[in-house]
N, C-alpha and C positions, 0 to 999 in steps of 0.2 A: 819424641815425647819428653816433656820437661819433668824435673824431679818432683815438683808439687803434685802433678797429675798422677805420677807413679805411686806416690805415697797415699793419695786419695783412693786410688784403685785397690791398693794393698789393704787399706783400712775398711773397705766396703765388703761385708760378708757376702758370699755367694748365696743365691736363693736356695731354699730347701724345697724339695718336690716329692710328691707322692701320687700314686695312681691306684684306683680300686675298681674292680669290675662289679656291676650291680645287675638287677633284673630290668633296669631301664626306667624305673620309677622310684628311686630311693628317697628316703627322708634325710635331708642334709641340714645339719646344724652348724652355724658359724658364729663365733663370739670373739670379739677383739676389744682391747683397751689401748687406745692411742695408735692411730695410723689410718688404715682404710680397709674396706671390704668391697671387693668387686666379684659379682657372681654372674657368669655368662652361660647361657644354655647352648649346648652343642648336640649334634646328632650322635647316636650311638648309646652305649650303656656304661661308659666309663666316667668316673668322677676323678678329675685331676686337680691337684692343689699345688700352688706355688706360693711360698711365703718368703718375703725379704724382711729381715729384722735388723734394725740399726743398733748401734751401741757396741761397746766392747764385749769381749768374750765373757768376762765375769758378770757384766750387767745382763747379758742375754741368758746366762745360766740361772739368774734369779727369776726370770720370766720366761720359762720354756714354752715352746709351742707343742701342743699335743694334737696329733691327727690320727684317727683310728676308725676302723670299720667294725661294726657288729651286725652281721647279716646284711640287710639292705639299709642300715642306718650308718651314715658317715658323720663324724664329729670333727670340727676344726676349731681350736680355741687357743688363746693365750692364757697360760696359768700364772697366777700370782703366788709364787713359791712352788712348792711341790704339787704336782698335778693330782696326786692321790688325796690331797686335803683340800677342802673347800674353804677359800678365804674370801672375805667380803670386801677387802680393801686392796687396791693396787696403788702403791706409792711410786709415782714417776717412772713408769715402765718405758723402755725404749720403743720407738715407733716400729710397728710391724704392719706390713702391707700384704693383704691376702688377695690372691687371685684364684678363684675357684671356678672350674668348668664342670657343669653338671648336665645329665640328660634332660631333655626338654620337659619331660613329664614328672620331673622331681617335685617334691614338696620341700619347702624351705623355711627354716627358722633362723633369723639373723638378729644379733644384738651387739651393740657397741657403745662405748663411751669414748668421746673425743675422736670419733672415726666416722666419716661419711660412709654410707652404704649405697652401692649402685647395683641394681639387678636388671638383667636384660634377657628376655625370651623364655623365662621359666613359666610353665603353664599350670603347674600344680598349685595347691593352696599355699599362701605365704603369710608368715608373721614376722614383722620387723619392728624392733624397738631400738631407739637411739637416744643418747643423751649427748648434747653438744656435737651435732653433726647433721648434715642434710641427708635426705633419703630420696632416691630416684628409682622407680620401678617401671620398666617399660616392657611391652610385649606380653603381659600376663593374660591368662584366660580363666583363672580360678578365683576363689575368694581371697580377699586381701584384708589383713589386719595390721595397721601401722600406728605406732605411738612414737612421738618425738618431743623432746624437751630441748629448747634452744636450737631448733633446726627446722628447715623448710622441707616440705614433702611435695614431690612431683610424681604423679601417676599417669601413665600413658598406656592403658590396657589395649591389647589386641582384640579381646572380647571381654565385655564387662561381666564381672561376677559380683556377688554381694561384697560390700566394701565397708570397712569401719576404720576411721582415722581419728586420732586425738593428738592435739599439739598444745604445748605451752610455749609461748613466745616463738611461734613459727607459723608460716603461711602454708596453705595447701592449694595446689593446682591439680585439677583433674581434667584430662582431655578425653572426652567420650568418643568411642569408636562411632563411625557413621551408622546411623540408624539405631543406636543402642537405646534401650529403655531403662530409665533410672528414676527412682523415687528418692530424692535427696532431702534429708532432714539435717538441718544445720543448727547447732546450738553454740552460743558463744558468750563470752564476757569480754566486751571491748573489741569485738571483731567486726568483720563485714563479709557480705555474700555478694559476689559480682558487683562490688562497689557500693552496695547499700549497707549502711551501718546497722549492726545488731549489737547494741550496747549491752543488753542483758536479756536473754531469752532465746527463742528458737524461731526458725522460719522453714518453710517447705517449698520445694519446687519439683515439678514432675517433668520428665523428659521422655518423649515418645510414649510407649505403653506402660512405663513405670515398672518394668518386669523385675529389676534388681534393686534391692535396698542399698542406699549409700548413706551412711550415718557419719557425720563429721562434727566434732566438737573442738573448739579452740578457746584458749585464754590469751587474749591479745594477739590474735592471728586472723588473717583473712582467708576466705575460700573463693577461689576462682574456678568456675566450671566452664570449659570450652566445649561447645556443641554446635552442630550444623543448624539445629532448630530446637525450639523449646516451647512448651505450653504449660500453663498453670492448671 
């Protein structure tokens, strides 16, 4: 092993990890500024968190990671300064990469700035908000609320629930489960719906029995709905 690789390994901090036991359907909140968020559903009742934060020791101390449990609520976040004080600005924090494994029936709130969010297999209701990052939610079964600025949104539910999406400078892709009923309402400024331009206003499309409401609004973004069949 050469000297450069040894120095690189020495400078890379080891991941921090936590585990919490829950009732199997906890509320999990994850917030990050600069890096990434990955949330994966697993069997069981345990929430496990692994965080890898780059930067030097002094830099990491300015932006500590807080992970805590209060009953069946688990919170994971990067703090801008002291975690006890709420600060509205984070100036040049080091990258932090969050990998969170949660019970399948968890509900989730995730927010990020300059950090993509990927969620897989979580079946409880979800709220995701991102600035400067893409969003991918796969395997969901509950209601979804997603907001993105300068980021694309990909939704691949296992079972469709009521869905609300808004983007600014970002496209939305929704892959409907086979046989799903959706009542899609799309409003946009300078966007398109399945390739049809919607420069200003709204359009409607019904899929199957239209059981679930899907509301999508974009500014400068397209909506692409993928389905086995559709009817107006």
